[in-house]
C-alpha positions in Angstrom: -24.0 22.9 7.3 -22.6 24.3 4.0 -20.4 26.5 5.8 -19.5 23.9 8.0 -18.5 21.4 5.2 -16.5 23.9 3.3 -14.6 24.6 6.8 -13.7 20.9 7.1 -12.6 21.0 4.0 -10.1 23.6 3.9 -8.6 22.5 7.0 -8.6 18.9 6.1 -8.8 18.1 2.5 -5.9 18.1 0.3 -6.2 21.3 -2.1 -6.6 20.0 -5.0 -10.1 21.6 -6.0 -9.8 25.0 -4.7 -13.1 27.2 -4.1 -15.5 24.5 -5.4 -19.2 25.7 -6.0 -21.0 26.6 -2.6 -23.4 23.9 -2.6 -23.8 20.8 -0.5 -26.2 18.1 -1.5 -28.1 15.6 0.7 -29.6 13.4 -1.8 -30.8 13.0 -5.1 -33.6 11.4 -7.3 -33.8 11.2 -11.1 -32.3 14.2 -12.5 -32.7 16.1 -9.1 -30.2 16.6 -6.7 -31.4 17.9 -3.2 -29.0 20.4 -1.3 -28.6 20.6 2.4 -31.7 23.3 2.2 -33.6 21.3 0.3 -33.3 23.1 -2.8 -33.9 21.6 -6.0 -30.8 21.0 -8.8 -30.9 19.9 -12.3 -28.1 17.3 -12.6 -27.2 18.0 -16.5 -23.6 17.1 -15.8 -24.6 13.5 -14.5 -21.5 13.8 -12.1 -19.0 14.2 -15.2 -20.9 11.2 -17.1 -21.3 9.0 -14.6 -24.8 8.6 -13.5 -26.4 7.7 -16.6 -29.0 6.1 -14.6 -30.1 9.0 -12.7 -29.7 9.1 -8.8 -31.6 6.9 -6.5 -32.9 4.3 -9.4 -34.9 2.1 -7.4 -33.6 -1.0 -9.2 -30.5 0.0 -8.5 -30.6 1.0 -5.4 -32.2 -2.6 -4.6 -29.4 -4.8 -6.8 -26.5 -2.8 -4.7 -27.7 -2.9 -1.2 -28.5 -6.9 -1.7 -25.0 -7.4 -2.6 -23.8 -5.3 0.0 -26.1 -7.4 2.3 -24.3 -10.2 0.9 -20.5 -9.4 0.8 -18.5 -6.7 -0.7 -15.2 -7.9 -1.3 -13.1 -11.2 -1.2 -10.1 -11.1 -3.7 -9.2 -12.0 -7.3 -7.9 -15.2 -5.4 -11.5 -16.8 -6.4 -14.2 -17.1 -8.7 -16.4 -13.9 -8.4 -19.7 -14.5 -9.8 -20.4 -11.2 -10.7 -16.8 -10.1 -12.3 -17.6 -13.4 -14.7 -21.2 -12.0 -15.6 -20.2 -8.9 -15.8 -17.4 -9.7 -18.4 -20.3 -11.6 -20.3 -21.8 -8.7 -20.6 -19.3 -6.5 -22.0 -18.2 -9.0 -24.5 -21.0 -10.0 -26.3 -22.1 -6.5 -26.1 -18.8 -5.3 -28.4 -15.9 -6.1 -30.3 -13.6 -7.2 -27.4 -13.2 -10.8 -26.6 -11.7 -10.4 -22.9 -12.6 -8.2 -20.6 -10.6 -7.1 -17.0 -12.0 -4.5 -14.4 -9.8 -1.9 -12.2 -11.5 0.5 -10.4 -11.4 4.0 -12.5 -11.1 5.0 -15.9 -7.1 6.3 -15.0 -6.3 2.5 -14.0 -8.5 0.8 -17.0 -6.2 3.2 -19.3 -3.0 2.7 -17.5 -4.0 -1.2 -17.7 -4.2 -0.7 -22.0 -0.7 0.8 -22.2 0.7 -2.2 -20.5 -1.3 -4.5 -22.5 -0.3 -2.9 -25.8 3.6 -3.3 -24.6 3.8 -6.2 -23.2 2.2 -7.6 -26.2 4.9 -7.0 -28.2 7.6 -7.3 -25.5 6.1 -11.4 -25.5 6.4 -11.4 -29.4 10.5 -10.0 -28.6 9.3 -7.1 -30.7 11.0 -3.6 -29.5 8.3 -1.3 -29.9 6.8 0.7 -27.0 6.1 3.7 -28.0 2.4 5.6 -27.7 1.0 8.3 -29.7 -1.7 10.1 -28.5 -3.7 13.4 -29.6 -3.4 17.3 -28.4 -6.2 18.4 -26.0 -6.9 15.2 -24.6 -7.4 13.9 -21.1 -6.5 10.0 -20.0 -6.0 10.6 -16.7 -3.9 11.7 -13.7 -1.3 8.8 -13.0 1.9 9.6 -13.7 1.4 7.2 -17.4 -1.7 8.4 -18.0 -1.0 12.0 -17.3 1.9 11.6 -20.2 -0.6 10.7 -22.6 -2.9 13.8 -21.8 -2.2 15.9 -24.4 -2.2 19.1 -22.1 0.7 20.9 -20.7 -0.8 22.1 -17.6 -1.3 18.5 -16.8 2.1 17.1 -17.4 4.5 20.2 -16.7 4.3 19.3 -12.9 5.4 15.9 -13.4 8.0 15.7 -15.7 10.1 13.6 -16.4 6.8 12.3 -17.6 6.7 8.8 -19.3 9.3 8.2 -22.3 8.3 7.3 -25.8 4.9 9.3 -25.8 4.3 11.5 -28.3 1.1 13.8 -28.6 0.0 15.0 -32.0 -3.0 16.7 -33.4 -6.5 15.4 -33.4 -8.5 14.9 -36.6 -4.8 15.6 -38.7 -4.3 12.3 -40.5 -1.0 13.4 -42.2 0.6 14.2 -38.4 -0.5 11.2 -37.3 1.1 9.2 -40.0 4.3 11.6 -39.4 4.4 10.8 -36.1 4.8 7.1 -37.0 7.9 4.5 -36.9 9.2 1.1 -35.9 9.2 1.6 -32.7 5.2 2.8 -32.4 3.3 0.1 -30.3 0.1 1.9 -30.1 -2.1 4.8 -31.0 -4.7 5.5 -28.2 -7.1 8.5 -28.7 -11.3 9.6 -27.1 -13.5 9.1 -30.0 -14.9 12.4 -28.8 -12.5 14.4 -26.6 -14.5 15.2 -23.6 -12.3 17.2 -21.0 -11.6 19.7 -23.3 -14.6 21.1 -24.8 -16.7 17.4 -26.5 -14.3 17.5 -29.6 -15.9 14.7 -31.7 -12.8 12.7 -33.9 -14.0 12.9 -37.7 -15.2 9.3 -39.0 -13.0 9.1 -42.0 -10.2 10.1 -39.4 -10.8 7.3 -37.3 -11.3 4.8 -40.5 -8.0 6.1 -41.8 -6.3 5.3 -38.3 -7.6 1.9 -38.3 -6.5 1.3 -41.7 -2.9 2.8 -40.5 -3.0 0.3 -37.2 -3.6 -2.5 -39.7 -1.2 -2.0 -42.2 1.7 -1.2 -39.7 0.7 -3.7 -37.2 -0.1 -1.2 -34.1 -2.3 -1.6 -31.3 -5.6 0.7 -31.6 -7.0 1.7 -28.1 -9.9 3.7 -27.6 -10.3 5.8 -24.3 -14.1 5.7 -23.5 -14.3 6.0 -20.3 -16.8 9.1 -20.6 -18.1 8.0 -24.3 -18.5 4.5 -23.6 -22.0 2.8 -22.0 -24.7 4.6 -23.6 -23.1 8.0 -23.6 -23.3 8.5 -27.4 -26.2 6.5 -27.9 -24.6 3.8 -28.7 -23.4 1.4 -26.2 -19.8 2.6 -27.1 -18.6 5.4 -29.4 -16.7 2.7 -31.8 -20.2 1.6 -32.6 -21.5 5.1 -33.3 -18.8 5.6 -35.7 -18.3 1.9 -36.9 -14.3 1.5 -36.5 -13.2 -1.1 -34.1 -10.5 -0.8 -32.1 -8.2 -3.4 -30.3 -8.6 -2.6 -27.0 -10.7 -0.4 -25.0 -11.3 1.5 -21.9 -14.6 1.8 -19.8 -15.3 3.1 -16.5 -17.7 6.4 -15.5 -21.3 5.4 -15.9 -20.2 1.6 -16.2 -20.8 1.3 -12.4 -23.9 4.2 -12.1 -21.3 5.6 -10.0 -19.7 3.1 -7.8 -16.3 3.0 -8.8 -15.2 0.5 -11.5 -13.0 0.7 -14.4 -12.7 -2.1 -17.4 -10.0 -2.7 -19.7 -11.6 -4.6 -22.7 -9.7 -6.3 -25.8 -9.6 -8.4 -28.7 -8.4 -12.0 -28.0 -5.1 -11.7 -30.1 -4.1 -9.0 -27.9 -5.5 -10.1 -24.7 -3.7 -13.2 -24.7 -0.3 -11.3 -24.0 -1.7 -10.8 -20.4 -0.7 -14.4 -18.5 -0.7 -15.1 -15.0 1.2 -12.4 -12.8 1.4 -9.6 -15.5 -1.4 -7.6 -14.3 -3.6 -7.9 -11.3 -5.8 -6.1 -8.6 -6.9 -5.7 -5.1 -10.5 -4.2 -5.1 -10.7 -4.1 -9.0 -13.7 -6.4 -10.1 -15.2 -7.3 -6.6 -18.7 -8.4 -6.1 -20.3 -5.1 -4.9 -18.7 -2.7 -7.9 -19.7 -5.4 -10.4 -23.0 -6.2 -9.1 -23.7 -2.5 -10.0 -22.3 -2.6 -13.7 -24.6 -5.6 -14.0 -27.4 -3.5 -12.7 -26.9 -0.9 -15.0 -27.0 -3.1 -17.8 -30.4 -4.6 -17.1 -31.6 -0.9 -16.7 -30.3 -0.1 -19.8 -32.2 -3.2 -21.6 -35.5 -2.7 -19.7 -35.7 1.1 -20.1 -34.4 1.4 -23.6 -31.9 3.5 -23.0 -29.5 3.9 -26.0 -33.2 4.5 -28.0 -34.3 7.0 -25.4 -30.7 8.6 -25.9 -30.2 9.0 -29.3 -33.9 10.4 -29.6 -33.1 12.6 -26.5 -30.0 13.7 -27.8 -31.2 14.8 -31.4 -33.9 16.7 -29.4 -31.4 19.0 -27.1 -28.9 19.6 -30.1 -32.1 20.6 -32.3 -33.3 23.0 -29.5 -29.9 24.1 -28.7 -29.2 25.2 -32.8 -32.4 26.7 -32.4 -30.7 29.2 -29.6 -27.4 29.2 -31.6 -29.6 30.7 -34.8 -31.2 33.4 -32.4 -27.7 34.1 -30.4 -25.0 33.8 -33.1 -23.5 36.8 -31.4 -23.4 34.7 -28.1 -23.3 30.9 -29.0 -20.7 30.4 -31.8 -21.2 26.2 -31.8 -23.0 23.4 -30.6 -21.5 19.8 -31.4 -21.1 15.9 -29.5 -23.0 13.2 -29.8 -25.9 11.5 -28.4 -26.1 13.0 -24.9 -22.7 14.5 -24.6 -23.0 17.7 -25.7 -20.9 21.2 -26.1 -21.9 24.3 -26.1 -19.2 26.6 -27.3 -19.8 30.4 -26.4 -18.2 33.5 -26.8 -15.0 33.8 -24.6 -15.8 36.7 -22.9 -19.4 35.2 -21.6 -18.3 31.6 -21.3 -17.4 31.9 -17.4 -20.9 34.0 -16.9 -23.1 32.0 -18.6 -21.8 28.8 -16.5 -22.3 30.9 -13.3 -25.4 32.0 -14.5 -26.7 28.5 -15.0 -25.4 27.4 -11.7 -27.2 30.4 -10.1 -30.1 28.8 -11.8 -30.1 25.6 -10.0 -28.3 24.2 -13.4 -25.5 21.5 -13.3 -23.1 21.5 -15.9 -19.0 21.9 -16.1 -17.0 24.2 -17.7 -14.6 23.1 -20.4 -12.0 24.1 -22.7 -12.2 27.8 -21.4 -15.4 28.3 -23.5 -17.5 25.2 -23.7 -20.5 24.2 -21.3 -20.1 20.4 -21.5 -23.8 18.6 -20.8 -23.5 14.8 -19.7 -26.8 14.0 -18.1 -28.7 10.6 -17.5 -30.0 8.7 -20.5 -33.6 8.6 -19.2 -33.7 12.4 -18.9 -37.4 13.4 -20.6 -38.1 16.5 -23.1 -39.5 18.3 -20.1 -36.0 18.5 -18.5 -34.8 18.9 -21.8 -37.0 22.1 -21.9 -36.1 23.5 -18.3 -32.4 23.8 -19.3 -33.1 25.6 -22.9 -35.7 28.0 -21.1 -33.0 28.9 -18.5 -30.2 29.3 -21.1 -32.0 31.6 -23.1 -33.0 33.5 -19.8 -29.2 33.9 -19.6 -29.1 35.0 -23.5 -31.3 37.6 -23.1 
């Protein structure tokens, strides 16, 4: 089947992914994925931080199936029960006062940028510029590419959205120098995932928060990857103890069903009035049923506590490996179950490929870092499987 699918992909699908890893999956269960031949793989990437509750979680399957049997879509012309209840869950468990649902992280991030700009527009204040960070990733729309601080994403689509500046992460002086009287928002990921799992310093985020308060700037946290328990807290803002004015979520929020969320404090959320923003599919009954099921599973299975415990265990075992192989592993960093294993540049691709050949799924970020973002209900035995395979490769 693999060769047939590869041939169809090559003939009919736009060549945006090139030659993918040579596997096609048929089904999954928990941390395991089964290919078309029945071979078992361990999903330590979690669909890039999406499958926080694992594959085919029975309660999730039950609730999503139940909703499909009732209705998938109505429209935002009508009240939607699941939409209202999922908004309530996000607000009651975070610093936000209001939520809006989109279909992806990029959409949520673009909505955050629109909200920051319209906030000042409604006040009659000429502040439209946005500062983001180098090495960041915020999405693939034209606007989110403009705030993504990576040249190879921006170059093909220039001219980019005007009024966007990037500065070095964790460099408060560089940020301070970039701020001016036109600055509307500072947008950042509390932990940069795509470029290799680089956490922001707590002191840096505290200074950014204080700066935004002093200058009346909107602080936006992109929590598309760090949200929904990934750091051991529901959102990374809670991990750091720093509240943004706007934050976004996606990936794990729907357990694999596409959904994005734009969440904001009341003072800035008030800038959106009827007609200012909207969506056809966002917050539909199916996607929000999935989001509600994810919240219920988090609560029933104490997944935040498990993430903190298993994340600490994973980090400890990886640091032991780093001590054994300092000439191969140069750094281990992250929070909770978002972990980056930085390798010597010359071996990184071989290690990534070696893990795949041993049926361990990860991603290679920033050219030299193995990214781990597994299900939050991971077990110690599954962690040990990863450690054993990585040690085998190190040997």
